[in-house]
N, C-alpha and C positions, 0 to 999 in steps of 0.2 A: 410421617408422610408414606402411602402404602407406594408399593412399588410401582404398580401401574399410573396413578399418579405421578409421579415422576419421570416414568416415560413419556407419559403425554405431556407434563412441563417442558421436557429435554426438546422433545420434538416440536413444539410451539414454538419457545425460543430460537432454536436452531432454524428453523423455517422462516422467522422473522429475520431475521442476523444475515441469512440467505438470499432474501428476497429484496433486501434492501441493497445487499453488496450488488447482488445481479441489475441492480434500477440505477446504482449510482455508477456502475461501471457502461454501463449502455449509455446514460446520459453524459459521462466522461467521452465515451469514444464517438458519441452523433456529435457532440458540440466543437470539435475540431474541425467537422466537414464545413460549416459556414462560415466555421470562422477563417478557414483557409480562405475559402471565398473572398473574406472581405481585407486581409491582410498580406494574402497570397505566400510563397515559399519563402522569399526572402523575410517578411515580418514573423512568419515560424521560427525562422531561424533565428532573429535577434532574441525571440523571446526563449527557445530553448537555450538559448545562449547562456542565461542567467539564471533560469527555473532550476535546474539541478543543483545548484548553490543554496538555494530555498529550501528545496526538498531534503538536502542533506542537513542541513540546521534544523528543520522541522522533526527528522528522524532523530538526530542528536537530542534534542532538547525534551520531547515527547515520544520518543518511539515505544519505548517499553512500559511508559506510567499506564495505560490502560490497564496491562496485565497485573503490573504491581499493585495497583491500587487495587482489581477485582478480588485477587487473590487478599490483600487485606481487610478489605471488608467484609468476607465469606468467612473470615478467623475473627471476626468480632470488634475488629479494630472501629470501623466505622466512620464517625466523623471526621474524629483526630486523624486518621490516616488521611483524609480528603484533604483536612485543613493543611498537613504537613506538606504533603504532595502538592498543592498548590502553591504554599509559600517556594518551595522549591524549585520547583518547575518556573516559576516566574523570574525566580532571581537567576536562573541560569536562560532562559529564553529568553528575557530583553537586554542580558548582556550580550548574549551572541548576536539578535538583532542589532545592537547599538556597535558593536565592532564591525559587521557586516554593513552597516552603512558608513560606517567612516572610509570605506575601502570599498564603496560602489564602483566607482569611476574605475580603481585599478582592476576591481572582478572583471568586469564588463569588456576593460581595454585586454585583460590578458584573453580573454575568449573570445576575442576578434570582432566585437561587435560593442564599440563603445557609448554608440547610441542607446543602448540597454539598458545604461546606468538607472535611467529613471523608471523603467519597472520593476527592476529590481528594489529600487528605496521603496517605491510602492507595495512589494509584495511583502519586506521585511515586517511589516507592524502585525501581520496574521502568525509571525512565528510563535510571540507567547501566546495568542489568541486559538491557535493546532492546541499546545500544549494546556490549557485549561480546558480543552474540551475533551483531550484524551482522560483528563482525570474527573470528569462529569460520567463519561462515557463506562469509566473504570469503576465509579461509584453505582451507579442505576445496574451496573451487568453483575456486579458483586451482588446485590440484593436479587437477582434474579428477574429483572425486569429490563427486557430487551428491548421496548418501544420506544425509548427514549434515543437510545442509540442506531434504531433503524430510523427515526424520523428525523434525527440532528444531521446523520448524513444524508439524507434526502434533501433536507434544506437547504446545506452547505451546496451540493449539485444544480438545484435548481437556481439557486441564486448567484452563482457563479455563470449559469449559462447565460440567466435571463442580462445582469448586469453586464457581464464581460462582454457578449456580442452585443448589446447595446452600445456600449462607449467605444468598444472597436469601431463600429460601421460611424457612429457620429466623428470621432476623430480621426477615421483614415481619410480626411477631407484635409485635416489640419497637416500631419506628413506622417510617416509608417512608424517614427519613435513613438509618436504621441497614442496611434492605434495600439500599440505592444504596449504602450501602459496602462491604457483601456482594459485590455486583457490580464493586467495584472490587479487593477481596480478588482477585477471581477471574483479572483480569489480572495482578496482580503475580504470583499464585503461577502462573500459566502461563510467564511469562519468568524464574522464578527454575527452576522444573524444565528451561527450557531450556537454560539457564544450566550447570547439573548434568548434562545430558544432554552439552553440547559437550564440559566439561572430561573427563568419562570418554573421551567418542570422540578426544579427543586426545590423552590419555595411550596407550591403545589402541593408535592410528596410531603412535604414537613407538616404542613396543617393538618392533610389526611390522616397524617401517622397518628396527630396529637390526638385529633376524633375517636379514630378507628385504629389504632396500633396492630389488634389481631389480624387485621384485614392483609399489612404489610408483613406478618409470621409468616401468614399461610401462602404468602406468594413465594417465600424465598425457598430455594434449594437445599438440599445437602451440597455435600462438598463437590462428590462426584458429578452432581448435576452440573456444577456452577462451571467445574473444569471443562464440560462437554458444551455447555451452552457458548461458552467462551472460543468455543473452535470455529473460528471465521476462518475460513479457507484460506489456504497459504496462496493465493491466488497474486500476493504482491510480486513473486518471482519474475512473474509474467507482466502485470499493469506497471511496475517499477519504471518499465521502458515508456511510461505512457503519462507523461509529465503534468498531463492536464488531472490526472487522474490524483486523490490522496496518497501519496506516498507512504502513509502510517497508517490508513484504516486497515487492510484487510490482514495485514501480517502483528498485527498485536497480540495476538494470542503466540501460544508456544507448548512445548511440552515440558515447560518449567508449572504448567496448570493442569496438568492430567493428576488422576486419582491419586498415582504413587506420591506426587510431591505436596498435594494439601493434605491437611487433617482430616481424616475421617469422619470424626463427631463433632467440626465445626457449623454452630448454631446461629443464624442470623438473628440478631436481637430487636426489640422493638427500639426506633427512634425515641419515641417518647416516653421511655423509662431510663434513659442515656443520659450522663452528666457531661454537661459543655465541655471542656477541656481547652486548655490556652494552646495554642500551636507550638509557645515557647516553654511549655513546660518540661519538666523534667524527662519525660518519653518522647521528645519528640526527637531525638537525637536516636534513641532505639528504632524508630518508626520509619526515620530515613534511611539508616543500616538495612532494615526489612524491603524496602521500596527499592533502594540501590541492587539487593542482591538478585531481586527479581527482575528490573529492568534490565541492568547492565547486559545480561546474556542474550537477552532480548533485543537490546538495541544493537547490539555490536553484529547480528545475525542483519540485520535492520539496515547496517551502514553500508553495507558489502555494493548493492546495485548504485543506489546515490554516490557514493564513493567513484563508482567504475562510469556513472554518467558525468559527474563534475571533470573526471579526469577527461573524457571525451571533448566536453564542450570549450576544453581550453585548449586540446590539440587537433581535433579535426578541421578546423577552420584553418589553423595556420598552417598544419599540414596539406592541405590542399593548395593553397596559398604559394607554397613552398616549390610544391609540383607544376607549377605555371599557371593557376587560376586566380581569376582578378576576386576581390575581395568580397566583392557584391554576389559575384557569382559561386563563391564557394560558399556565401551564409546561405545562398536560395538552396543548394545543393544538400549543405547540412539540414536545414529546416525542411526540404525534400523528403527526408529520409526521418526524421527524428520526427515529422508530422504526418503528412498525409500515408505514407509508405506504411510506417508505424500503428497507423490508426487502424488500418485494415488488417494489417498482419495480427495484431493485437486483441479483435475484434473475436476472434473462435476464442480466445481464454477466457471470454462471459460464458459459454457452454460450459465450459469444464468446473468452474466454481460452484456450481449447484453439487454438483459431485462431490468434489474436494472437502467443501464444505459440512457433509454428512460422512465424508469418510473418517477424517479427524476422529471428530467425537465418538465414530462406531469403534475405531481401534480402541479408544480409552477405553470406552465401555468393555469390550472384550478380554481386555488386558485385565481390567481391574476385577473380571469376573473370572479369571482364569481360565477361558475359552482360546480358541485358535484361531489366529487372524489371520492365514494364508488365504483361504477360499475368497474372503470379501476383497482381499486387497490385490487378489489374482484378475478378480472379476472388473472392479472397477478399472483398475488401471490398464488391462486391457481394454476396455469402452473408450476411456480418455485418451488410450492411442491409437484406434479406430476414429475417435472424432478429429482427432488432429489430422489423421491422414486423407480424412473426406476434406477437411477443409483447406489441405496444404493444395489439392486437385481440383479443388473449385475456384480458387486462388489463380491456381497456374495457368487455368481454363479460361476465366475469366476476368483477369486482369486490366485488360483494355477496358471492357463493359464497365467494370467496376470505377475504375478510373473516369471514364467518358460520364458516366452517371452522378459520380458523388460530387466530382469538383470543375467539371465541363474543361473549358480551357482557362482556368483561373489560374493555374501554376505555372505559366511561363516558359514551360518547357516540354520539349514534343510529347507525343502521344507514348510514343514507342520505347521512347527511353525512360519515361516514368515506369510503364509496364515492365520494363526489362529489369527493372531495379526493385519491385514490387514480387516479382517472380522470383528472383532472387533473396531475397527477404522471406520468403514465406516457407524456404526450406525447415527456417526455424520452428513452424507451428507445431509440428508433431512433437519433436523435442520440449518444448514448450506445456504439452497438454498432458507428458507422461511425469514432466518436471515437477507438474503441480500435486500429483497423485504421491508421488515419492515423496515428497517434502511433508504432504499431511500426514502419509502416516509416519514417517519419520519422528514429524513433531509429536504425533499422537503417541507413540511411544516412548517418549523421553528423551530423543533424541535430535533437540533441535540443532545443537552444532553440527551437525554433519551437514545440513543442505547450506547453510550459512560458508562452511570451508569448504564446499564444493563449488560455491557461487564464488567465494575467495582465490581459490585456483583458477578457476575459470576467467576470471576478472583479471590477474596476472600475465596469463594466457593472451587474454583479447586487445590488452593495451601493449604489450611487445608485436603483436601481429599490425595494429595500426600503423607502427612506425615503419612496420615492413611492407606491407601490402600499398598503402596509401599512394608513396611516391610511385610505385608502378601501375597500380590501377586505378588511383583516382577513388572516387568514392564510393565503388563497387569494392574498393579492399577494405570500406570501414561495413560495409554489408555483409562482406564474407566473414572481416573477423566478429561480426554479430555472433553470425550464423554458430560458427566455432562454439563464441561461449556457451550457446546454449545446448550445442550438441554435446560438448562437454561436460558442462554442469549435470545436465541430464544423464549422462553414461555414470558417471560417477555416482549421484544418486542411486540409480536403477543397482548399480553393485550393491553398494552400501542396502538398500532395501531387500533385496534378494539374499543376502547375509543374515539380516534382523529377521527376515519374517522366517529363514533356515532356522535360526538357534532359538526364536522363540517358539514357534511351534514344537520344536523337538523337546525343549524342558515341559511342556504342557503335556505333550506325550509320555514323559517320563514318570 
């Protein structure tokens, strides 16, 4: 493949994934506005009490599968790798979902929302579905075909919006718990439709490959391009706080897929000439080890935020009640911050998704060619910081108007109090933007563990602050602790970024 053709293919694939990520995040953010009008702050609080556990299970069972399968497919393991990954993911995810189902009532009660147990039970079937989707995305992306991943993600978000909103609206007349369960059904329906789409797309792929295998040979990129195309932005850092968006999608790539870790001569082989192998063959154990070697570090990095949110779901409502709030009021306040407030705070992150989506593969390519990365990194980081500061100022000034236009009087809390919470939470917006850029650079440079470690340190500090601040400041203590979390993680990432760029460019100059 010519170098110019390779670049064009990279740009095409990267733009497809970035556009899909932008559309998906936008749909996810907009979804919660009418949903909050239907179920109110208390309903949002109930849903948010159990959704973090679901997001954690999805991350554990499928968080790194897309990246791992993509790597193996790019290295000519193809169909056998997918069979092994599917078998492994189904075993783990079904077991995890069944275990959570047994303790669903205990989980919901521990989170302070026992009536949300039905919502958790409805969410759990989508855990294995999500794992299967991750395998299919990895297969197609490993083939250099970005369209199935992009359309699959959009189908999931659109179905979640349509089904979730419709059921929530219809069941709101029955009870708040029923409406919350309707929201959960939308998530499961989205995953189910995505699986159906991927299966149909895979069957079509097999037929076309059998007829014209040369078409698919030409579609495939070399390993460096595969790594770049898989470099979807590390926006999960910001969007993991938005539980209605997929907790796995955007962070499934990492520096383990950079050109430095992929074989430079890996060529994709036509599916028509491959021999079908049994998943229980002697090579299945070897393939599972390869999958785990790639998937485990990525999954570890992705688990930090879901774990943090699970801890919040168990702690915040109970701490508010201990501070004197009634149960219903505590659930409403928690839902207010994690729902409407965070929906607005995380909207600016969508703007920086595209920039970070191009930054990660750009860093990978520059390092692969032995060029300096400092200039590119400084420009994009400065632009992300400027966007974050502008969005913070806009939210600070327009908070009352935004709340009034988007939610009206459906929140059940005085406008002034919601606006004050929004302004306080918006302090983290510039930090989120810079952290996205820093994480993308570090991941593209083969340092994926650094952002994960930064998040882990910041998460420990945040949880400690929750216990210190909530009894004294109420729900504002939770907001302040969250601001400190993002500011500290951003500072740690920025320091690591500065050291990384300085060392990398110094080596190139030598």
